[in-house]
mmCIF file of the C-alpha atoms, coordinates in Angstrom:
data_MODEL
# 
_entry.id   MODEL 
# 
loop_
_atom_site.group_PDB 
_atom_site.id 
_atom_site.type_symbol 
_atom_site.label_atom_id 
_atom_site.label_alt_id 
_atom_site.label_comp_id 
_atom_site.label_asym_id 
_atom_site.label_entity_id 
_atom_site.label_seq_id 
_atom_site.pdbx_PDB_ins_code 
_atom_site.Cartn_x 
_atom_site.Cartn_y 
_atom_site.Cartn_z 
_atom_site.occupancy 
_atom_site.B_iso_or_equiv 
_atom_site.pdbx_formal_charge 
_atom_site.auth_seq_id 
_atom_site.auth_comp_id 
_atom_site.auth_asym_id 
_atom_site.auth_atom_id 
_atom_site.pdbx_PDB_model_num 
ATOM 1  C CA . MET A 1 1  ? 101.344 172.063 8.411   1.00 0.00 ? 1  MET A CA 1 
ATOM 2  C CA . LYS A 1 2  ? 97.842  171.972 10.095  1.00 0.00 ? 2  LYS A CA 1 
ATOM 3  C CA . GLU A 1 3  ? 98.730  168.641 11.762  1.00 0.00 ? 3  GLU A CA 1 
ATOM 4  C CA . ILE A 1 4  ? 101.769 170.094 13.317  1.00 0.00 ? 4  ILE A CA 1 
ATOM 5  C CA . VAL A 1 5  ? 99.941  173.056 14.761  1.00 0.00 ? 5  VAL A CA 1 
ATOM 6  C CA . ILE A 1 6  ? 97.274  170.512 16.274  1.00 0.00 ? 6  ILE A CA 1 
ATOM 7  C CA . TYR A 1 7  ? 99.794  168.215 17.517  1.00 0.00 ? 7  TYR A CA 1 
ATOM 8  C CA . SER A 1 8  ? 101.577 171.238 19.286  1.00 0.00 ? 8  SER A CA 1 
ATOM 9  C CA . LEU A 1 9  ? 98.326  172.457 20.719  1.00 0.00 ? 9  LEU A CA 1 
ATOM 10 C CA . ILE A 1 10 ? 97.356  169.199 22.204  1.00 0.00 ? 10 ILE A CA 1 
ATOM 11 C CA . LEU A 1 11 ? 100.896 168.688 23.781  1.00 0.00 ? 11 LEU A CA 1 
ATOM 12 C CA . VAL A 1 12 ? 100.553 172.230 25.253  1.00 0.00 ? 12 VAL A CA 1 
ATOM 13 C CA . ILE A 1 13 ? 97.168  171.340 26.806  1.00 0.00 ? 13 ILE A CA 1 
ATOM 14 C CA . MET A 1 14 ? 98.405  168.010 27.977  1.00 0.00 ? 14 MET A CA 1 
ATOM 15 C CA . PHE A 1 15 ? 101.427 169.728 29.505  1.00 0.00 ? 15 PHE A CA 1 
ATOM 16 C CA . LEU A 1 16 ? 99.217  172.329 31.279  1.00 0.00 ? 16 LEU A CA 1 
ATOM 17 C CA . PHE A 1 17 ? 96.746  169.801 32.653  1.00 0.00 ? 17 PHE A CA 1 
ATOM 18 C CA . LEU A 1 18 ? 99.579  167.307 33.863  1.00 0.00 ? 18 LEU A CA 1 
ATOM 19 C CA . ALA A 1 19 ? 101.257 170.362 35.649  1.00 0.00 ? 19 ALA A CA 1 
ATOM 20 C CA . ASP A 1 20 ? 98.133  170.990 37.407  1.00 0.00 ? 20 ASP A CA 1 
ATOM 21 C CA . THR A 1 21 ? 97.989  174.431 36.146  1.00 0.00 ? 21 THR A CA 1 
ATOM 22 C CA . LYS A 1 22 ? 95.763  177.199 37.844  1.00 0.00 ? 22 LYS A CA 1 
ATOM 23 C CA . VAL A 1 23 ? 95.060  180.433 36.171  1.00 0.00 ? 23 VAL A CA 1 
ATOM 24 C CA . THR A 1 24 ? 93.020  183.241 37.856  1.00 0.00 ? 24 THR A CA 1 
ATOM 25 C CA . PHE A 1 25 ? 91.990  186.539 36.200  1.00 0.00 ? 25 PHE A CA 1 
ATOM 26 C CA . SER A 1 26 ? 90.843  188.946 39.062  1.00 0.00 ? 26 SER A CA 1 
ATOM 27 C CA . PRO A 1 27 ? 94.455  189.403 40.047  1.00 0.00 ? 27 PRO A CA 1 
ATOM 28 C CA . PHE A 1 28 ? 96.041  187.698 37.209  1.00 0.00 ? 28 PHE A CA 1 
ATOM 29 C CA . THR A 1 29 ? 98.048  184.633 38.306  1.00 0.00 ? 29 THR A CA 1 
ATOM 30 C CA . PHE A 1 30 ? 99.302  181.612 36.587  1.00 0.00 ? 30 PHE A CA 1 
ATOM 31 C CA . LYS A 1 31 ? 100.708 178.795 38.728  1.00 0.00 ? 31 LYS A CA 1 
ATOM 32 C CA . MET A 1 32 ? 101.864 175.399 37.959  1.00 0.00 ? 32 MET A CA 1 
ATOM 33 C CA . PHE A 1 33 ? 101.898 172.985 40.939  1.00 0.00 ? 33 PHE A CA 1 
ATOM 34 C CA . HIS A 1 34 ? 103.587 169.885 39.452  1.00 0.00 ? 34 HIS A CA 1 
ATOM 35 C CA . LEU A 1 35 ? 105.850 171.163 36.804  1.00 0.00 ? 35 LEU A CA 1 
ATOM 36 C CA . TRP A 1 36 ? 108.425 168.359 37.157  1.00 0.00 ? 36 TRP A CA 1 
ATOM 37 C CA . LYS A 1 37 ? 105.664 165.727 37.067  1.00 0.00 ? 37 LYS A CA 1 
ATOM 38 C CA . ALA A 1 38 ? 104.604 167.070 33.591  1.00 0.00 ? 38 ALA A CA 1 
ATOM 39 C CA . VAL A 1 39 ? 108.110 167.276 32.382  1.00 0.00 ? 39 VAL A CA 1 
ATOM 40 C CA . GLY A 1 40 ? 108.669 163.605 33.633  1.00 0.00 ? 40 GLY A CA 1 
ATOM 41 C CA . TRP A 1 41 ? 105.453 162.293 31.812  1.00 0.00 ? 41 TRP A CA 1 
ATOM 42 C CA . ILE A 1 42 ? 106.479 164.293 28.474  1.00 0.00 ? 42 ILE A CA 1 
ATOM 43 C CA . THR A 1 43 ? 109.917 162.747 28.679  1.00 0.00 ? 43 THR A CA 1 
ATOM 44 C CA . ILE A 1 44 ? 108.681 159.216 29.366  1.00 0.00 ? 44 ILE A CA 1 
ATOM 45 C CA . ALA A 1 45 ? 106.202 159.654 26.314  1.00 0.00 ? 45 ALA A CA 1 
ATOM 46 C CA . ALA A 1 46 ? 109.073 160.788 24.249  1.00 0.00 ? 46 ALA A CA 1 
ATOM 47 C CA . GLY A 1 47 ? 111.307 157.771 25.078  1.00 0.00 ? 47 GLY A CA 1 
ATOM 48 C CA . VAL A 1 48 ? 108.579 155.349 24.335  1.00 0.00 ? 48 VAL A CA 1 
ATOM 49 C CA . PHE A 1 49 ? 107.726 156.864 21.064  1.00 0.00 ? 49 PHE A CA 1 
ATOM 50 C CA . MET A 1 50 ? 111.437 156.898 20.043  1.00 0.00 ? 50 MET A CA 1 
ATOM 51 C CA . VAL A 1 51 ? 111.850 153.272 21.225  1.00 0.00 ? 51 VAL A CA 1 
ATOM 52 C CA . SER A 1 52 ? 108.765 152.050 19.216  1.00 0.00 ? 52 SER A CA 1 
ATOM 53 C CA . LYS A 1 53 ? 109.693 154.201 16.180  1.00 0.00 ? 53 LYS A CA 1 
ATOM 54 C CA . ASP A 1 54 ? 113.320 152.525 16.178  1.00 0.00 ? 54 ASP A CA 1 
ATOM 55 C CA . ALA A 1 55 ? 111.555 149.107 16.596  1.00 0.00 ? 55 ALA A CA 1 
ATOM 56 C CA . GLU A 1 56 ? 109.168 149.840 13.498  1.00 0.00 ? 56 GLU A CA 1 
ATOM 57 C CA . ILE A 1 57 ? 112.083 151.136 11.306  1.00 0.00 ? 57 ILE A CA 1 
ATOM 58 C CA . THR A 1 58 ? 114.196 147.987 12.305  1.00 0.00 ? 58 THR A CA 1 
ATOM 59 C CA . ALA A 1 59 ? 111.381 145.685 11.496  1.00 0.00 ? 59 ALA A CA 1 
ATOM 60 C CA . TYR A 1 60 ? 110.770 147.271 8.284   1.00 0.00 ? 60 TYR A CA 1 
ATOM 61 C CA . LYS A 1 61 ? 114.396 147.083 7.092   1.00 0.00 ? 61 LYS A CA 1 
ATOM 62 C CA . LYS A 1 62 ? 114.522 143.456 8.133   1.00 0.00 ? 62 LYS A CA 1 
ATOM 63 C CA . GLY A 1 63 ? 111.298 142.724 6.247   1.00 0.00 ? 63 GLY A CA 1 
ATOM 64 C CA . SER A 1 64 ? 112.674 144.569 3.373   1.00 0.00 ? 64 SER A CA 1 
ATOM 65 C CA . MET A 1 65 ? 115.868 142.439 3.404   1.00 0.00 ? 65 MET A CA 1 
ATOM 66 C CA . ASP A 1 66 ? 113.870 139.159 3.769   1.00 0.00 ? 66 ASP A CA 1 
ATOM 67 C CA . THR A 1 67 ? 111.731 140.225 0.882   1.00 0.00 ? 67 THR A CA 1 
ATOM 68 C CA . ILE A 1 68 ? 114.560 140.891 -1.411  1.00 0.00 ? 68 ILE A CA 1 
ATOM 69 C CA . GLN A 1 69 ? 116.384 137.749 -0.584  1.00 0.00 ? 69 GLN A CA 1 
ATOM 70 C CA . GLU A 1 70 ? 113.311 135.715 -1.316  1.00 0.00 ? 70 GLU A CA 1 
ATOM 71 C CA . LEU A 1 71 ? 112.592 137.629 -4.402  1.00 0.00 ? 71 LEU A CA 1 
ATOM 72 C CA . ASP A 1 72 ? 116.202 136.819 -5.446  1.00 0.00 ? 72 ASP A CA 1 
ATOM 73 C CA . LYS A 1 73 ? 115.713 133.177 -4.748  1.00 0.00 ? 73 LYS A CA 1 
ATOM 74 C CA . GLN A 1 74 ? 112.476 132.844 -6.847  1.00 0.00 ? 74 GLN A CA 1 
ATOM 75 C CA . LEU A 1 75 ? 114.110 134.679 -9.671  1.00 0.00 ? 75 LEU A CA 1 
ATOM 76 C CA . THR A 1 76 ? 117.185 132.323 -9.600  1.00 0.00 ? 76 THR A CA 1 
ATOM 77 C CA . LYS A 1 77 ? 114.844 129.370 -9.819  1.00 0.00 ? 77 LYS A CA 1 
ATOM 78 C CA . ILE A 1 78 ? 112.915 130.871 -12.789 1.00 0.00 ? 78 ILE A CA 1 
ATOM 79 C CA . ILE A 1 79 ? 115.954 131.754 -14.598 1.00 0.00 ? 79 ILE A CA 1 
ATOM 80 C CA . LYS A 1 80 ? 117.496 128.302 -14.074 1.00 0.00 ? 80 LYS A CA 1 
ATOM 81 C CA . ARG A 1 81 ? 114.549 126.634 -15.764 1.00 0.00 ? 81 ARG A CA 1 
# 
């Protein structure tokens, strides 16, 4: 739970930084000069994360299947002796 809060806080800070946010307190104003730039970078980062996570899952499944097949071969050799 603590990690989710920390990651969410980092995401919000990164978004505000990328959007070139200006906050003034005298007359309180909150301006985002490059909102779409921030949205674009967040979207690109999410896409890269999803592609890399999919590649990791695919490699894990392939490695698991290769391991199971090799184990089956080795057990078959041992049983035939």
